[in-house]
KOLFISE-37334 format. One record per residue (C-alpha): residue number from 1; residue in three letters; y, z, x. Coordinates in steps of 0.1 Angstrom, whole numbers. Layout:
<rs>
<r><n>NUM</n><res>ALA</res><py>Y</py><pz>Z</pz><px>X</px></r>
...
</rs>
This chain:
<rs>
<r><n>1</n><res>MET</res><py>0</py><pz>0</pz><px>0</px></r>
<r><n>2</n><res>PRO</res><py>34</py><pz>-9</pz><px>14</px></r>
<r><n>3</n><res>GLU</res><py>54</py><pz>21</pz><px>27</px></r>
<r><n>4</n><res>ASP</res><py>85</py><pz>10</pz><px>8</px></r>
<r><n>5</n><res>ARG</res><py>67</py><pz>8</pz><px>-26</px></r>
<r><n>6</n><res>PRO</res><py>88</py><pz>27</pz><px>-52</px></r>
<r><n>7</n><res>LEU</res><py>76</py><pz>61</pz><px>-63</px></r>
<r><n>8</n><res>ARG</res><py>52</py><pz>61</pz><px>-92</px></r>
<r><n>9</n><res>SER</res><py>72</py><pz>66</pz><px>-124</px></r>
<r><n>10</n><res>TYR</res><py>42</py><pz>76</pz><px>-146</px></r>
<r><n>11</n><res>GLY</res><py>16</py><pz>104</pz><px>-147</px></r>
<r><n>12</n><res>ARG</res><py>-22</py><pz>102</pz><px>-150</px></r>
<r><n>13</n><res>ARG</res><py>-40</py><pz>69</pz><px>-153</px></r>
<r><n>14</n><res>LYS</res><py>-69</py><pz>80</pz><px>-174</px></r>
<r><n>15</n><res>GLY</res><py>-78</py><pz>108</pz><px>-199</px></r>
<r><n>16</n><res>HIS</res><py>-110</py><pz>115</pz><px>-217</px></r>
<r><n>17</n><res>ALA</res><py>-141</py><pz>94</pz><px>-214</px></r>
<r><n>18</n><res>LEU</res><py>-139</py><pz>61</pz><px>-233</px></r>
<r><n>19</n><res>SER</res><py>-163</py><pz>51</pz><px>-261</px></r>
<r><n>20</n><res>PRO</res><py>-187</py><pz>22</pz><px>-254</px></r>
<r><n>21</n><res>ARG</res><py>-166</py><pz>-1</pz><px>-276</px></r>
<r><n>22</n><res>LYS</res><py>-135</py><pz>7</pz><px>-256</px></r>
<r><n>23</n><res>ASP</res><py>-153</py><pz>1</pz><px>-224</px></r>
<r><n>24</n><res>ARG</res><py>-164</py><pz>-33</pz><px>-237</px></r>
<r><n>25</n><res>LEU</res><py>-129</py><pz>-41</pz><px>-247</px></r>
<r><n>26</n><res>LEU</res><py>-116</py><pz>-33</pz><px>-212</px></r>
<r><n>27</n><res>ALA</res><py>-144</py><pz>-54</pz><px>-196</px></r>
<r><n>28</n><res>GLU</res><py>-142</py><pz>-84</pz><px>-220</px></r>
<r><n>29</n><res>LEU</res><py>-109</py><pz>-86</pz><px>-238</px></r>
<r><n>30</n><res>LEU</res><py>-85</py><pz>-72</pz><px>-212</px></r>
<r><n>31</n><res>PRO</res><py>-92</py><pz>-100</pz><px>-187</px></r>
<r><n>32</n><res>ARG</res><py>-83</py><pz>-126</pz><px>-213</px></r>
<r><n>33</n><res>LEU</res><py>-50</py><pz>-109</pz><px>-222</px></r>
<r><n>34</n><res>LYS</res><py>-39</py><pz>-97</pz><px>-188</px></r>
<r><n>35</n><res>VAL</res><py>-6</py><pz>-110</pz><px>-174</px></r>
<r><n>36</n><res>PRO</res><py>-16</py><pz>-133</pz><px>-146</px></r>
<r><n>37</n><res>LEU</res><py>4</py><pz>-117</pz><px>-117</px></r>
<r><n>38</n><res>ASP</res><py>-19</py><pz>-135</pz><px>-92</px></r>
<r><n>39</n><res>ARG</res><py>0</py><pz>-168</pz><px>-98</px></r>
<r><n>40</n><res>PRO</res><py>36</py><pz>-177</pz><px>-106</px></r>
<r><n>41</n><res>ALA</res><py>49</py><pz>-172</pz><px>-140</px></r>
<r><n>42</n><res>PRO</res><py>47</py><pz>-203</pz><px>-162</px></r>
<r><n>43</n><res>CYS</res><py>78</py><pz>-223</pz><px>-169</px></r>
<r><n>44</n><res>PRO</res><py>88</py><pz>-219</pz><px>-196</px></r>
<r><n>45</n><res>LEU</res><py>75</py><pz>-183</pz><px>-200</px></r>
<r><n>46</n><res>LEU</res><py>68</py><pz>-192</pz><px>-237</px></r>
<r><n>47</n><res>SER</res><py>37</py><pz>-211</pz><px>-226</px></r>
<r><n>48</n><res>LEU</res><py>21</py><pz>-178</pz><px>-216</px></r>
<r><n>49</n><res>PHE</res><py>10</py><pz>-176</pz><px>-252</px></r>
<r><n>50</n><res>ALA</res><py>-14</py><pz>-199</pz><px>-270</px></r>
<r><n>51</n><res>PRO</res><py>5</py><pz>-198</pz><px>-303</px></r>
<r><n>52</n><res>ARG</res><py>39</py><pz>-214</pz><px>-303</px></r>
<r><n>53</n><res>VAL</res><py>65</py><pz>-187</pz><px>-299</px></r>
<r><n>54</n><res>ARG</res><py>103</py><pz>-190</pz><px>-298</px></r>
<r><n>55</n><res>GLU</res><py>111</py><pz>-159</pz><px>-276</px></r>
<r><n>56</n><res>VAL</res><py>93</py><pz>-134</pz><px>-253</px></r>
<r><n>57</n><res>TRP</res><py>99</py><pz>-96</pz><px>-256</px></r>
<r><n>58</n><res>LEU</res><py>87</py><pz>-69</pz><px>-231</px></r>
<r><n>59</n><res>GLU</res><py>77</py><pz>-33</pz><px>-237</px></r>
<r><n>60</n><res>ILE</res><py>75</py><pz>-10</pz><px>-208</px></r>
<r><n>61</n><res>GLY</res><py>51</py><pz>19</pz><px>-214</px></r>
<r><n>62</n><res>PHE</res><py>36</py><pz>12</pz><px>-248</px></r>
<r><n>63</n><res>GLY</res><py>15</py><pz>43</pz><px>-250</px></r>
<r><n>64</n><res>SER</res><py>-12</py><pz>36</pz><px>-275</px></r>
<r><n>65</n><res>GLY</res><py>5</py><pz>4</pz><px>-287</px></r>
<r><n>66</n><res>GLU</res><py>18</py><pz>14</pz><px>-322</px></r>
<r><n>67</n><res>HIS</res><py>53</py><pz>0</pz><px>-316</px></r>
<r><n>68</n><res>LEU</res><py>41</py><pz>-31</pz><px>-298</px></r>
<r><n>69</n><res>LEU</res><py>16</py><pz>-39</pz><px>-325</px></r>
<r><n>70</n><res>TRP</res><py>42</py><pz>-33</pz><px>-353</px></r>
<r><n>71</n><res>GLN</res><py>65</py><pz>-58</pz><px>-336</px></r>
<r><n>72</n><res>ALA</res><py>37</py><pz>-84</pz><px>-333</px></r>
<r><n>73</n><res>GLU</res><py>27</py><pz>-81</pz><px>-369</px></r>
<r><n>74</n><res>HIS</res><py>63</py><pz>-82</pz><px>-382</px></r>
<r><n>75</n><res>ARG</res><py>76</py><pz>-109</pz><px>-357</px></r>
<r><n>76</n><res>PRO</res><py>49</py><pz>-136</pz><px>-356</px></r>
<r><n>77</n><res>GLY</res><py>72</py><pz>-160</pz><px>-337</px></r>
<r><n>78</n><res>ILE</res><py>76</py><pz>-136</pz><px>-308</px></r>
<r><n>79</n><res>GLY</res><py>54</py><pz>-134</pz><px>-278</px></r>
<r><n>80</n><res>LEU</res><py>50</py><pz>-98</pz><px>-265</px></r>
<r><n>81</n><res>ILE</res><py>42</py><pz>-85</pz><px>-231</px></r>
<r><n>82</n><res>GLY</res><py>32</py><pz>-48</pz><px>-230</px></r>
<r><n>83</n><res>CYS</res><py>29</py><pz>-27</pz><px>-198</px></r>
<r><n>84</n><res>GLU</res><py>10</py><pz>6</pz><px>-198</px></r>
<r><n>85</n><res>PRO</res><py>-7</py><pz>23</pz><px>-168</px></r>
<r><n>86</n><res>PHE</res><py>-27</py><pz>48</pz><px>-190</px></r>
<r><n>87</n><res>ILE</res><py>-60</py><pz>32</pz><px>-195</px></r>
<r><n>88</n><res>ASN</res><py>-69</py><pz>51</pz><px>-227</px></r>
<r><n>89</n><res>GLY</res><py>-37</py><pz>38</pz><px>-243</px></r>
<r><n>90</n><res>VAL</res><py>-45</py><pz>2</pz><px>-232</px></r>
<r><n>91</n><res>ALA</res><py>-80</py><pz>6</pz><px>-247</px></r>
<r><n>92</n><res>SER</res><py>-65</py><pz>18</pz><px>-280</px></r>
<r><n>93</n><res>LEU</res><py>-42</py><pz>-12</pz><px>-282</px></r>
<r><n>94</n><res>LEU</res><py>-71</py><pz>-36</pz><px>-274</px></r>
<r><n>95</n><res>GLY</res><py>-90</py><pz>-22</pz><px>-303</px></r>
<r><n>96</n><res>LEU</res><py>-61</py><pz>-28</pz><px>-327</px></r>
<r><n>97</n><res>ILE</res><py>-56</py><pz>-63</pz><px>-313</px></r>
<r><n>98</n><res>GLU</res><py>-93</py><pz>-71</pz><px>-319</px></r>
<r><n>99</n><res>GLU</res><py>-94</py><pz>-56</pz><px>-354</px></r>
<r><n>100</n><res>ARG</res><py>-62</py><pz>-74</pz><px>-366</px></r>
<r><n>101</n><res>GLY</res><py>-67</py><pz>-107</pz><px>-348</px></r>
<r><n>102</n><res>ILE</res><py>-33</py><pz>-105</pz><px>-330</px></r>
<r><n>103</n><res>ASP</res><py>-28</py><pz>-134</pz><px>-306</px></r>
<r><n>104</n><res>THR</res><py>8</py><pz>-130</pz><px>-294</px></r>
<r><n>105</n><res>ILE</res><py>3</py><pz>-100</pz><px>-271</px></r>
<r><n>106</n><res>ARG</res><py>-3</py><pz>-101</pz><px>-233</px></r>
<r><n>107</n><res>VAL</res><py>-11</py><pz>-69</pz><px>-214</px></r>
<r><n>108</n><res>HIS</res><py>-5</py><pz>-54</pz><px>-180</px></r>
<r><n>109</n><res>ASN</res><py>-24</py><pz>-22</pz><px>-173</px></r>
<r><n>110</n><res>GLY</res><py>-3</py><pz>-10</pz><px>-143</px></r>
<r><n>111</n><res>ASP</res><py>32</py><pz>-5</pz><px>-130</px></r>
<r><n>112</n><res>ALA</res><py>57</py><pz>-24</pz><px>-151</px></r>
<r><n>113</n><res>ARG</res><py>78</py><pz>-30</pz><px>-120</px></r>
<r><n>114</n><res>ASP</res><py>52</py><pz>-55</pz><px>-109</px></r>
<r><n>115</n><res>VAL</res><py>58</py><pz>-75</pz><px>-141</px></r>
<r><n>116</n><res>LEU</res><py>95</py><pz>-73</pz><px>-138</px></r>
<r><n>117</n><res>ALA</res><py>93</py><pz>-87</pz><px>-103</px></r>
<r><n>118</n><res>TRP</res><py>70</py><pz>-116</pz><px>-116</px></r>
<r><n>119</n><res>LEU</res><py>91</py><pz>-126</pz><px>-145</px></r>
<r><n>120</n><res>PRO</res><py>116</py><pz>-155</pz><px>-142</px></r>
<r><n>121</n><res>ASP</res><py>153</py><pz>-150</pz><px>-146</px></r>
<r><n>122</n><res>ALA</res><py>167</py><pz>-147</pz><px>-181</px></r>
<r><n>123</n><res>SER</res><py>132</py><pz>-151</pz><px>-197</px></r>
<r><n>124</n><res>ILE</res><py>131</py><pz>-120</pz><px>-219</px></r>
<r><n>125</n><res>GLY</res><py>149</py><pz>-117</pz><px>-252</px></r>
<r><n>126</n><res>ARG</res><py>144</py><pz>-80</pz><px>-258</px></r>
<r><n>127</n><res>LEU</res><py>132</py><pz>-52</pz><px>-237</px></r>
<r><n>128</n><res>PHE</res><py>119</py><pz>-19</pz><px>-250</px></r>
<r><n>129</n><res>LEU</res><py>117</py><pz>13</pz><px>-229</px></r>
<r><n>130</n><res>LEU</res><py>107</py><pz>40</pz><px>-254</px></r>
<r><n>131</n><res>PHE</res><py>101</py><pz>76</pz><px>-245</px></r>
<r><n>132</n><res>PRO</res><py>94</py><pz>71</pz><px>-208</px></r>
<r><n>133</n><res>ASP</res><py>83</py><pz>102</pz><px>-188</px></r>
<r><n>134</n><res>PRO</res><py>115</py><pz>122</pz><px>-184</px></r>
<r><n>135</n><res>TRP</res><py>103</py><pz>139</pz><px>-152</px></r>
<r><n>136</n><res>PRO</res><py>124</py><pz>170</pz><px>-162</px></r>
<r><n>137</n><res>LYS</res><py>119</py><pz>190</pz><px>-130</px></r>
<r><n>138</n><res>THR</res><py>147</py><pz>185</pz><px>-105</px></r>
<r><n>139</n><res>ARG</res><py>124</py><pz>176</pz><px>-76</px></r>
<r><n>140</n><res>HIS</res><py>109</py><pz>148</pz><px>-98</px></r>
<r><n>141</n><res>LEU</res><py>141</py><pz>132</pz><px>-111</px></r>
<r><n>142</n><res>LYS</res><py>138</py><pz>104</pz><px>-85</px></r>
<r><n>143</n><res>ARG</res><py>106</py><pz>93</pz><px>-103</px></r>
<r><n>144</n><res>ARG</res><py>125</py><pz>83</pz><px>-135</px></r>
<r><n>145</n><res>LEU</res><py>120</py><pz>47</pz><px>-142</px></r>
<r><n>146</n><res>VAL</res><py>157</py><pz>40</pz><px>-151</px></r>
<r><n>147</n><res>SER</res><py>173</py><pz>37</pz><px>-117</px></r>
<r><n>148</n><res>PRO</res><py>198</py><pz>13</pz><px>-103</px></r>
<r><n>149</n><res>ASP</res><py>171</py><pz>-8</pz><px>-87</px></r>
<r><n>150</n><res>THR</res><py>150</py><pz>-11</pz><px>-118</px></r>
<r><n>151</n><res>VAL</res><py>181</py><pz>-17</pz><px>-140</px></r>
<r><n>152</n><res>ALA</res><py>190</py><pz>-46</pz><px>-117</px></r>
<r><n>153</n><res>GLU</res><py>156</py><pz>-61</pz><px>-123</px></r>
<r><n>154</n><res>MET</res><py>159</py><pz>-56</pz><px>-160</px></r>
<r><n>155</n><res>ALA</res><py>193</py><pz>-73</pz><px>-160</px></r>
<r><n>156</n><res>ARG</res><py>178</py><pz>-102</pz><px>-141</px></r>
<r><n>157</n><res>VAL</res><py>150</py><pz>-109</pz><px>-166</px></r>
<r><n>158</n><res>ILE</res><py>168</py><pz>-103</pz><px>-198</px></r>
<r><n>159</n><res>ALA</res><py>186</py><pz>-134</pz><px>-211</px></r>
<r><n>160</n><res>PRO</res><py>224</py><pz>-133</pz><px>-217</px></r>
<r><n>161</n><res>GLY</res><py>229</py><pz>-118</pz><px>-252</px></r>
<r><n>162</n><res>GLY</res><py>195</py><pz>-102</pz><px>-251</px></r>
<r><n>163</n><res>GLU</res><py>189</py><pz>-66</pz><px>-260</px></r>
<r><n>164</n><res>LEU</res><py>176</py><pz>-35</pz><px>-242</px></r>
<r><n>165</n><res>ARG</res><py>163</py><pz>-6</pz><px>-263</px></r>
<r><n>166</n><res>PHE</res><py>159</py><pz>28</pz><px>-248</px></r>
<r><n>167</n><res>ALA</res><py>147</py><pz>60</pz><px>-266</px></r>
<r><n>168</n><res>SER</res><py>142</py><pz>95</pz><px>-253</px></r>
<r><n>169</n><res>ASP</res><py>138</py><pz>130</pz><px>-267</px></r>
<r><n>170</n><res>SER</res><py>154</py><pz>143</pz><px>-235</px></r>
<r><n>171</n><res>GLY</res><py>192</py><pz>144</pz><px>-239</px></r>
<r><n>172</n><res>ASP</res><py>195</py><pz>147</pz><px>-201</px></r>
<r><n>173</n><res>TYR</res><py>175</py><pz>115</pz><px>-195</px></r>
<r><n>174</n><res>ALA</res><py>192</py><pz>96</pz><px>-223</px></r>
<r><n>175</n><res>GLY</res><py>226</py><pz>104</pz><px>-209</px></r>
<r><n>176</n><res>GLN</res><py>215</py><pz>95</pz><px>-173</px></r>
<r><n>177</n><res>ALA</res><py>199</py><pz>63</pz><px>-185</px></r>
<r><n>178</n><res>LEU</res><py>230</py><pz>53</pz><px>-205</px></r>
<r><n>179</n><res>CYS</res><py>253</py><pz>59</pz><px>-175</px></r>
<r><n>180</n><res>THR</res><py>230</py><pz>40</pz><px>-151</px></r>
<r><n>181</n><res>LEU</res><py>228</py><pz>10</pz><px>-175</px></r>
<r><n>182</n><res>LEU</res><py>265</py><pz>9</pz><px>-181</px></r>
<r><n>183</n><res>ALA</res><py>273</py><pz>14</pz><px>-144</px></r>
<r><n>184</n><res>SER</res><py>253</py><pz>-18</pz><px>-136</px></r>
<r><n>185</n><res>GLY</res><py>280</py><pz>-39</pz><px>-154</px></r>
<r><n>186</n><res>ALA</res><py>252</py><pz>-59</pz><px>-170</px></r>
<r><n>187</n><res>PHE</res><py>250</py><pz>-41</pz><px>-203</px></r>
<r><n>188</n><res>VAL</res><py>273</py><pz>-30</pz><px>-231</px></r>
<r><n>189</n><res>TRP</res><py>264</py><pz>-2</pz><px>-255</px></r>
<r><n>190</n><res>THR</res><py>266</py><pz>-15</pz><px>-291</px></r>
<r><n>191</n><res>ALA</res><py>270</py><pz>19</pz><px>-308</px></r>
<r><n>192</n><res>GLU</res><py>301</py><pz>22</pz><px>-330</px></r>
<r><n>193</n><res>ARG</res><py>293</py><pz>55</pz><px>-347</px></r>
<r><n>194</n><res>ALA</res><py>271</py><pz>85</pz><px>-340</px></r>
<r><n>195</n><res>SER</res><py>245</py><pz>74</pz><px>-365</px></r>
<r><n>196</n><res>ASP</res><py>239</py><pz>42</pz><px>-344</px></r>
<r><n>197</n><res>TRP</res><py>222</py><pz>63</pz><px>-317</px></r>
<r><n>198</n><res>ARG</res><py>210</py><pz>93</pz><px>-337</px></r>
<r><n>199</n><res>VAL</res><py>192</py><pz>73</pz><px>-364</px></r>
<r><n>200</n><res>ARG</res><py>163</py><pz>50</pz><px>-356</px></r>
<r><n>201</n><res>PRO</res><py>169</py><pz>15</pz><px>-370</px></r>
<r><n>202</n><res>PRO</res><py>145</py><pz>1</pz><px>-397</px></r>
<r><n>203</n><res>ASP</res><py>130</py><pz>-24</pz><px>-373</px></r>
<r><n>204</n><res>TRP</res><py>123</py><pz>3</pz><px>-347</px></r>
<r><n>205</n><res>PRO</res><py>91</py><pz>20</pz><px>-359</px></r>
<r><n>206</n><res>GLU</res><py>82</py><pz>56</pz><px>-352</px></r>
<r><n>207</n><res>THR</res><py>58</py><pz>63</pz><px>-324</px></r>
<r><n>208</n><res>ARG</res><py>35</py><pz>93</pz><px>-318</px></r>
<r><n>209</n><res>TYR</res><py>57</py><pz>105</pz><px>-290</px></r>
<r><n>210</n><res>GLU</res><py>87</py><pz>107</pz><px>-314</px></r>
<r><n>211</n><res>ARG</res><py>66</py><pz>125</pz><px>-340</px></r>
<r><n>212</n><res>LYS</res><py>55</py><pz>150</pz><px>-314</px></r>
<r><n>213</n><res>ALA</res><py>91</py><pz>156</pz><px>-303</px></r>
<r><n>214</n><res>LEU</res><py>103</py><pz>161</pz><px>-339</px></r>
<r><n>215</n><res>SER</res><py>74</py><pz>186</pz><px>-346</px></r>
<r><n>216</n><res>GLU</res><py>86</py><pz>206</pz><px>-315</px></r>
<r><n>217</n><res>GLY</res><py>122</py><pz>206</pz><px>-327</px></r>
<r><n>218</n><res>ARG</res><py>136</py><pz>179</pz><px>-303</px></r>
<r><n>219</n><res>GLN</res><py>159</py><pz>152</pz><px>-316</px></r>
<r><n>220</n><res>SER</res><py>157</py><pz>117</pz><px>-301</px></r>
<r><n>221</n><res>ALA</res><py>184</py><pz>93</pz><px>-290</px></r>
<r><n>222</n><res>TYR</res><py>181</py><pz>56</pz><px>-297</px></r>
<r><n>223</n><res>LEU</res><py>202</py><pz>35</pz><px>-274</px></r>
<r><n>224</n><res>SER</res><py>207</py><pz>-3</pz><px>-280</px></r>
<r><n>225</n><res>LEU</res><py>225</py><pz>-22</pz><px>-253</px></r>
<r><n>226</n><res>ARG</res><py>234</py><pz>-59</pz><px>-251</px></r>
<r><n>227</n><res>HIS</res><py>231</py><pz>-80</pz><px>-219</px></r>
<r><n>228</n><res>VAL</res><py>264</py><pz>-96</pz><px>-210</px></r>
</rs>
């Protein structure tokens, strides 16, 4: 591994033992859906998907895939790339893809920064970064995914006029992320009133991480920024 590789921004890679079905999905379905990082990205990126799509969206850290799947089912003309290092979450998404016959999702089961580096300039219409690990301890803050370097890569791949959505139940992280994104000069915050960041929009479905935060008394911030 190169010495200058960025610090890992996620926690464990695997949890409980997988069922035989999920093992099969990882062995058979994942290779067919994996983002082909071993070769250059296709031009246009739309051709990464077998169905004809008009735009490509990217979700970094999709958890178990609820949000990614919701977007796929409600936006049939959109191709979606999902990145998630936690293999149990990847297996859960693969099960849902198989059950519902979704053919507009491609998956990367590793560090999203590898996909960002692979993507062509201005190839993504919308990027989701929902409830990333906040790394709350002071000594771990440098592991937060939203950093000047990563934001620069996000700005490179998001098309002009494209959208970046960020959510967190950590007020500290939400504030730091917003400051970092605005400091890049590549994004403008679209909020006009408090409800724009306190209330989740209708096309932004709830995730299990958000439900957990609410059950523990933590409010979430929903940030939407436009690439300029």
